[in-house]
C-alpha positions, 0 to 999 in steps of 0.5 A: 447623110451629108453635113448640111448647114441650113442658115436662116434667111438674112434680114435683106432676104426677108426685106426683099420678100416683103417678110421684113420691114425696115424697122426690123433691121435694128432687131437683126443688128441686136440679134447679131450683137447678142449672139455671142460666139454662136454667130461667126459671120461678120455683121454684113453677111449676117444682114445679107448685105455687101460692105457697100450696101451696109455702109450706105444703110448706116449713112442713111437708113432710108437707102434700104429701099434703094438698095433693094431696088438695085438688088431686084433690078440687077443693077450692078452699080448702085451709084445712079440710084443713090444719086437719085435718092440724094437729089430727091432728098435735096429737093425736099429741103428738109434740115433733117436730111443734112447729115445723110446728104453730107455722108452720101454726097461724099460717098458719091463724090469719091466715086466721081459722081455729082448729084 
């Protein structure tokens, strides 16, 4: 019998399937930190995210539905969806959004996109 390693679904896999909530993401991060030497994958791979998706999620955890929408629609470039997210946040004019708007705005600007 061949050596087959079966890995548990990642956080993003479960989120896309509707079997995990955004709040469960922190539990996955904690599980990775507490796994010791058992888990050899980098955190991004453990979560099922690309580096870019992880960076966006850490800038603003409300980008998770945007990341999911990009994955589900097969969008190869997430920039357009993030720009829409930023425009919605700006329209809310809520000071609680300021830090996320700053980070995401710079992320978009570095890619030559105004939002």
